[in-house]
VEXFI-725380 format. One record per residue (C-alpha): residue number from 1; x, y, z. Coordinates in pm, whole numbers, plus 50000, padded with zeros to 5 digits. Each point is the difference from the previous one (the first is absolute). Layout:
+-----+-------+-------+-------+
! seq !    px !    py !    pz !
+-----+-------+-------+-------+
! NUM !     X !     Y !     Z !
...
+-----+-------+-------+-------+
***
This chain:
+-----+-------+-------+-------+
! seq !    px !    py !    pz !
+-----+-------+-------+-------+
!   1 ! 58249 ! 06712 ! 22502 !
!   2 ! 50284 ! 49864 ! 49792 !
!   3 ! 49987 ! 49638 ! 49889 !
!   4 ! 50325 ! 49834 ! 50112 !
!   5 ! 49907 ! 49632 ! 50030 !
!   6 ! 49790 ! 49743 ! 49818 !
!   7 ! 49781 ! 49958 ! 50309 !
!   8 ! 49918 ! 50371 ! 49999 !
!   9 ! 49896 ! 49981 ! 49637 !
!  10 ! 49782 ! 49697 ! 50071 !
!  11 ! 49841 ! 50179 ! 50296 !
!  12 ! 49919 ! 50302 ! 49784 !
!  13 ! 49862 ! 49777 ! 49725 !
!  14 ! 49766 ! 49824 ! 50245 !
!  15 ! 49849 ! 50315 ! 50150 !
!  16 ! 49980 ! 50160 ! 49655 !
!  17 ! 49811 ! 49698 ! 49870 !
!  18 ! 49753 ! 50037 ! 50288 !
!  19 ! 49922 ! 50367 ! 49936 !
!  20 ! 49999 ! 49962 ! 49621 !
!  21 ! 49764 ! 49701 ! 50003 !
!  22 ! 49772 ! 50174 ! 50251 !
!  23 ! 49981 ! 50317 ! 49790 !
!  24 ! 49934 ! 49805 ! 49681 !
!  25 ! 49718 ! 49801 ! 50160 !
!  26 ! 49844 ! 50308 ! 50163 !
!  27 ! 49989 ! 50187 ! 49667 !
!  28 ! 49828 ! 49701 ! 49839 !
!  29 ! 49760 ! 49959 ! 50293 !
!  30 ! 49879 ! 50361 ! 50010 !
!  31 ! 49647 ! 50041 ! 49865 !
!  32 ! 49732 ! 50272 ! 49999 !
!  33 ! 49774 ! 49965 ! 50307 !
!  34 ! 50283 ! 49875 ! 50224 !
!  35 ! 50117 ! 50208 ! 50296 !
!  36 ! 50363 ! 50091 ! 50040 !
!  37 ! 49993 ! 49816 ! 50334 !
!  38 ! 49896 ! 49678 ! 49822 !
!  39 ! 50287 ! 50047 ! 49756 !
!  40 ! 50245 ! 50067 ! 50283 !
!  41 ! 49886 ! 49691 ! 50192 !
!  42 ! 50061 ! 49793 ! 49687 !
!  43 ! 50355 ! 50137 ! 49974 !
!  44 ! 50060 ! 49939 ! 50370 !
!  45 ! 49902 ! 49635 ! 49960 !
!  46 ! 50251 ! 49951 ! 49717 !
!  47 ! 50282 ! 50169 ! 50192 !
!  48 ! 49926 ! 49780 ! 50303 !
!  49 ! 50021 ! 49688 ! 49782 !
!  50 ! 50357 ! 50101 ! 49914 !
!  51 ! 50070 ! 50064 ! 50368 !
!  52 ! 50059 ! 50368 ! 49919 !
!  53 ! 49910 ! 50299 ! 50219 !
!  54 ! 49844 ! 50319 ! 49866 !
!  55 ! 50273 ! 50265 ! 50000 !
!  56 ! 49786 ! 50313 ! 50053 !
!  57 ! 49797 ! 49832 ! 50275 !
!  58 ! 50306 ! 49857 ! 50174 !
!  59 ! 50226 ! 50303 ! 49958 !
!  60 ! 49767 ! 50296 ! 50031 !
!  61 ! 49679 ! 49861 ! 50149 !
!  62 ! 49813 ! 50066 ! 49676 !
!  63 ! 49629 ! 49905 ! 50043 !
!  64 ! 49999 ! 49738 ! 49725 !
!  65 ! 50221 ! 49737 ! 49841 !
!  66 ! 50049 ! 50169 ! 49663 !
!  67 ! 49950 ! 50358 ! 49882 !
!  68 ! 49702 ! 50033 ! 49765 !
!  69 ! 49933 ! 50344 ! 49850 !
!  70 ! 49703 ! 50086 ! 49779 !
!  71 ! 49958 ! 50281 ! 49744 !
!  72 ! 50108 ! 50332 ! 50157 !
!  73 ! 50191 ! 49815 ! 50276 !
!  74 ! 50360 ! 49995 ! 49880 !
!  75 ! 50147 ! 49752 ! 50248 !
!  76 ! 49987 ! 49853 ! 50352 !
!  77 ! 49624 ! 49953 ! 49978 !
!  78 ! 49852 ! 49815 ! 50298 !
!  79 ! 49794 ! 49688 ! 49914 !
!  80 ! 49639 ! 50058 ! 50104 !
!  81 ! 49666 ! 49821 ! 50013 !
!  82 ! 49845 ! 50329 ! 49884 !
!  83 ! 50202 ! 50041 ! 49680 !
!  84 ! 49833 ! 49801 ! 49723 !
!  85 ! 50185 ! 49958 ! 49670 !
!  86 ! 49817 ! 50120 ! 49690 !
!  87 ! 50034 ! 49937 ! 49627 !
!  88 ! 50272 ! 50220 ! 49856 !
!  89 ! 50165 ! 50090 ! 50334 !
!  90 ! 50373 ! 50067 ! 50001 !
!  91 ! 50144 ! 49770 ! 50269 !
!  92 ! 50346 ! 49985 ! 50150 !
!  93 ! 50115 ! 49704 ! 50209 !
!  94 ! 50333 ! 50010 ! 50180 !
!  95 ! 50122 ! 49675 ! 50157 !
!  96 ! 50310 ! 49985 ! 50217 !
!  97 ! 50099 ! 49731 ! 50247 !
!  98 ! 50266 ! 49838 ! 50216 !
!  99 ! 50097 ! 49633 ! 49978 !
! 100 ! 50298 ! 49838 ! 50171 !
! 101 ! 50157 ! 50335 ! 50086 !
! 102 ! 49977 ! 50135 ! 49643 !
! 103 ! 49765 ! 50266 ! 49863 !
! 104 ! 49859 ! 50069 ! 49653 !
! 105 ! 49758 ! 50253 ! 49855 !
! 106 ! 49792 ! 50033 ! 49681 !
! 107 ! 49697 ! 50183 ! 49876 !
! 108 ! 49766 ! 50039 ! 49705 !
! 109 ! 49731 ! 50237 ! 49877 !
! 110 ! 49728 ! 49862 ! 49775 !
! 111 ! 49646 ! 50065 ! 49879 !
! 112 ! 49729 ! 49775 ! 50138 !
! 113 ! 49765 ! 49868 ! 49731 !
! 114 ! 49943 ! 50216 ! 49693 !
! 115 ! 50197 ! 50322 ! 49963 !
! 116 ! 49692 ! 50224 ! 49998 !
! 117 ! 50187 ! 50286 ! 50173 !
! 118 ! 50299 ! 49991 ! 49763 !
! 119 ! 50274 ! 49922 ! 50252 !
! 120 ! 50178 ! 49730 ! 49797 !
! 121 ! 50225 ! 50246 ! 49816 !
! 122 ! 50138 ! 50122 ! 50333 !
! 123 ! 50047 ! 49642 ! 50124 !
! 124 ! 50186 ! 49904 ! 49681 !
! 125 ! 50224 ! 50305 ! 50025 !
! 126 ! 50102 ! 49908 ! 50355 !
! 127 ! 50084 ! 49643 ! 49896 !
! 128 ! 50197 ! 50107 ! 49693 !
! 129 ! 50197 ! 50257 ! 50196 !
! 130 ! 50086 ! 49752 ! 50276 !
! 131 ! 50119 ! 49748 ! 49742 !
! 132 ! 50223 ! 50261 ! 49837 !
! 133 ! 50135 ! 50123 ! 50334 !
! 134 ! 50092 ! 49649 ! 50116 !
! 135 ! 50168 ! 49917 ! 49669 !
! 136 ! 50230 ! 50300 ! 50050 !
! 137 ! 50107 ! 49915 ! 50356 !
! 138 ! 50338 ! 49839 ! 50061 !
! 139 ! 50292 ! 50047 ! 50232 !
! 140 ! 50152 ! 50347 ! 49966 !
! 141 ! 49693 ! 50171 ! 49851 !
! 142 ! 49902 ! 50323 ! 50175 !
! 143 ! 49679 ! 49967 ! 50199 !
! 144 ! 49897 ! 50349 ! 49890 !
! 145 ! 50038 ! 49901 ! 49632 !
! 146 ! 49732 ! 49733 ! 50044 !
! 147 ! 49778 ! 50258 ! 50166 !
! 148 ! 50057 ! 50229 ! 49704 !
! 149 ! 49910 ! 49720 ! 49758 !
! 150 ! 49673 ! 49932 ! 50183 !
! 151 ! 49896 ! 50365 ! 50000 !
! 152 ! 50099 ! 50050 ! 49636 !
! 153 ! 49802 ! 49696 ! 49889 !
! 154 ! 49698 ! 50114 ! 50203 !
! 155 ! 50007 ! 50346 ! 49842 !
! 156 ! 50026 ! 49848 ! 49651 !
! 157 ! 49666 ! 49832 ! 50068 !
! 158 ! 49836 ! 50311 ! 50145 !
! 159 ! 50032 ! 49897 ! 50365 !
! 160 ! 50176 ! 50119 ! 50312 !
! 161 ! 50190 ! 49823 ! 50277 !
! 162 ! 49944 ! 50010 ! 50373 !
! 163 ! 50304 ! 50162 ! 50159 !
! 164 ! 49958 ! 49903 ! 50365 !
! 165 ! 49980 ! 49625 ! 49944 !
! 166 ! 50278 ! 49769 ! 49886 !
! 167 ! 50149 ! 49655 ! 49988 !
! 168 ! 50240 ! 49872 ! 50265 !
! 169 ! 50255 ! 49747 ! 50103 !
! 170 ! 49858 ! 49681 ! 50149 !
! 171 ! 50111 ! 49656 ! 50119 !
! 172 ! 50056 ! 49967 ! 50373 !
! 173 ! 49726 ! 50252 ! 50075 !
! 174 ! 49721 ! 50166 ! 49803 !
! 175 ! 50177 ! 50332 ! 49944 !
! 176 ! 50378 ! 50018 ! 49978 !
! 177 ! 50269 ! 50203 ! 49830 !
! 178 ! 50006 ! 50119 ! 49730 !
! 179 ! 49681 ! 50189 ! 50088 !
! 180 ! 49812 ! 50257 ! 49790 !
! 181 ! 50038 ! 49841 ! 49656 !
! 182 ! 49798 ! 50286 ! 49858 !
! 183 ! 49808 ! 50034 ! 49674 !
! 184 ! 50181 ! 50317 ! 49893 !
! 185 ! 50356 ! 50126 ! 49968 !
! 186 ! 50129 ! 50119 ! 50336 !
! 187 ! 50312 ! 50191 ! 49898 !
! 188 ! 50132 ! 49984 ! 50356 !
! 189 ! 49995 ! 49619 ! 50003 !
! 190 ! 50341 ! 49867 ! 49900 !
! 191 ! 49935 ! 49639 ! 50105 !
! 192 ! 50034 ! 49708 ! 49761 !
! 193 ! 49840 ! 49657 ! 49992 !
! 194 ! 50231 ! 49736 ! 50141 !
! 195 ! 50045 ! 49652 ! 49855 !
! 196 ! 49831 ! 49726 ! 50208 !
! 197 ! 49781 ! 50247 ! 50189 !
! 198 ! 49627 ! 49931 ! 50037 !
! 199 ! 49758 ! 50283 ! 49925 !
! 200 ! 49628 ! 50050 ! 49949 !
! 201 ! 49949 ! 50212 ! 49689 !
! 202 ! 49666 ! 50180 ! 49973 !
! 203 ! 49827 ! 50229 ! 49754 !
! 204 ! 49755 ! 50265 ! 50120 !
! 205 ! 49838 ! 50137 ! 49684 !
! 206 ! 49727 ! 50261 ! 50042 !
! 207 ! 49742 ! 50182 ! 49790 !
! 208 ! 50004 ! 50335 ! 50181 !
! 209 ! 50174 ! 49988 ! 50341 !
! 210 ! 50372 ! 50021 ! 50079 !
! 211 ! 49981 ! 49941 ! 50375 !
! 212 ! 49788 ! 49793 ! 50237 !
! 213 ! 49828 ! 50099 ! 50320 !
! 214 ! 49874 ! 49780 ! 50282 !
! 215 ! 49633 ! 49958 ! 50083 !
! 216 ! 49863 ! 50017 ! 50353 !
! 217 ! 50021 ! 49621 ! 50038 !
! 218 ! 50377 ! 50043 ! 50040 !
! 219 ! 50087 ! 49765 ! 49714 !
! 220 ! 49830 ! 50065 ! 49667 !
! 221 ! 50179 ! 50235 ! 49759 !
! 222 ! 49825 ! 50204 ! 49730 !
! 223 ! 50126 ! 50251 ! 49746 !
! 224 ! 50055 ! 50365 ! 50093 !
! 225 ! 49818 ! 50096 ! 49678 !
! 226 ! 49770 ! 49701 ! 49977 !
! 227 ! 49994 ! 49773 ! 49698 !
! 228 ! 50121 ! 49643 ! 49982 !
! 229 ! 50328 ! 49814 ! 50040 !
! 230 ! 50135 ! 49664 ! 49883 !
! 231 ! 50280 ! 49817 ! 50179 !
! 232 ! 50194 ! 49688 ! 49909 !
! 233 ! 50282 ! 49850 ! 50199 !
! 234 ! 50254 ! 49720 ! 49985 !
! 235 ! 50267 ! 49885 ! 50245 !
! 236 ! 50324 ! 49952 ! 49808 !
! 237 ! 50365 ! 49908 ! 50048 !
! 238 ! 50241 ! 50241 ! 49829 !
! 239 ! 50264 ! 49830 ! 49782 !
! 240 ! 50262 ! 50101 ! 49743 !
! 241 ! 49736 ! 49950 ! 49731 !
! 242 ! 49624 ! 49944 ! 49999 !
! 243 ! 49867 ! 50000 ! 50359 !
! 244 ! 49859 ! 49682 ! 50149 !
! 245 ! 49628 ! 50064 ! 50051 !
! 246 ! 49918 ! 49802 ! 50312 !
! 247 ! 49625 ! 50072 ! 49984 !
! 248 ! 49966 ! 49920 ! 49629 !
! 249 ! 49718 ! 49751 ! 50069 !
! 250 ! 49760 ! 50278 ! 50096 !
! 251 ! 49920 ! 50025 ! 49630 !
! 252 ! 49992 ! 50378 ! 49963 !
! 253 ! 50216 ! 49979 ! 49686 !
! 254 ! 49797 ! 49715 ! 49846 !
+-----+-------+-------+-------+
***
């Protein structure tokens, strides 16, 4: 989507506020002993108060309102009454929604309770890399150069990137062009970011894996070589300078 009118910007700001606020509250609400289904129901209630519809449920028939992944689950985890959160778990929550014909997406990985399993360093790396990537995006910048930056920064910290996941255009639907905003330098990709376009920028920073594979539930992705992954995501508007971070209120940079 390209922002061409004030009303389009307002529409994107409203849906982005809904997903950002929901993600922020869900992260704060998560506690050891809670099931991922309880956490998902809490997020669903907040989205409904905004009048927003869950994007994965509405678009793909996902069996939940938000994606909640725990420990070795990299993403697209299905909320469950059987999955109980424990002290030190690495959690990822991804919240995307539609409101008034506009769509926004954001996500955050975090450690629940005390960091007894030593995941915080990975979480911090993902946040820092996303911040640096976003600060380098403006109209005319090669998409592959941002992918290169993400991979370089991950390697500096002793981590890898997941190569079959990426960010994407967004706005009038959940996934739009430009697609495959990858976390590494694709030398065949000559595309550039365009001013006024709306994109969801995501990091996928991993301890050991470089690809994901799907579990038998048809949704949950795990690493091809195991390990853990941290993801952080913002929906932004590309400008001539610093991007406008529409989902800034999710608090992942606080």
